[in-house]
Structures are given as structure tokens and as C-alpha cells.
N, C-alpha and C positions, 0 to 999 in steps of 0.2 A: 296873425295866423299862428297860434301856439298849439293847435291841435295836431301833433305829430304822431304818426303811427310808425312803429319800428318792428321790423322782422329780421330775424337772424338765423343763420344756418351754419353748420360746420362741415367742411369737406375733410373727411378723414385722410390722414397721411397714408401713403402706400409706397411700395417699392416697384419701380418700373425697370425690367431687365432690358438693356440695350444690347442687341446681338453684335457679334464681331462683323466688321465690314472692311471693304477695300476702297482706296481712293487712288486715282491715277492722275499724274500731273507731269508737266515738263519742268526740267530744272531751270532755275532763274539765275541771273547775273553770271558769275564766273564758274559756278559749280557745273562741272562737265560741259564746259563751253565748246570743247573740241569734238565732243561726241554727244550731242543732245538727245539721248534716248529717253523714252517715257519711263518715269519713275513709278513704281508700285509701292504704296504705303499700306501696310496692314494695321488696322486699328483693332485693339483688343475689345472684348466684350466687357461691360461694366454694369453696375447696378445704380440707378438714379433714385435717390431718396427724396420723396416729396413730403414736406411737413404738413401738419394739419393747418387749415386756413379757415378763419372765421370771417363770414361775410355778413355785414349788417346793412340793411336797406332802410332808409328813413324817407318819409314823405314830408316835404316841407321846403323851405327856402334855404339856399346856401348861406344866407346871412346868419343862420342859427348855428353854423359850425364854428 
């Protein structure tokens, strides 16, 4: 079976803005062990860069790889 068809496409890169968020947690171990209040963690906003990705689809056997 040497008749392989190949299709390819490219997903273009883009920027994905991640908004600021909050996370709530309890302290662990000895940090604030005498007064275990809930901790509020403020996470800043950031920009996630996704690179371009090329996807190639081949029809055939895995032995040909």
C-alpha cells in the first residue's frame, strides 16, 4: 500500500488575552498555622502567544513513518 494521500493545513499563530483573576486558598503547613484565614491571591492579566502550527494528515500505515 504505497498510495498515500497527504493533506496539510496551518493554524496561524495568535495572541490570547488572559484576564486578571483571583484564587482563594487556605494556608498549608506552618504558614499562619495559629490563625488559618483564607488567603486571597490576585493573579495579573497576561498575554498568551500561540505559535503557528502545521498539521499534516497522511492516509496509510504507521509502518511508513
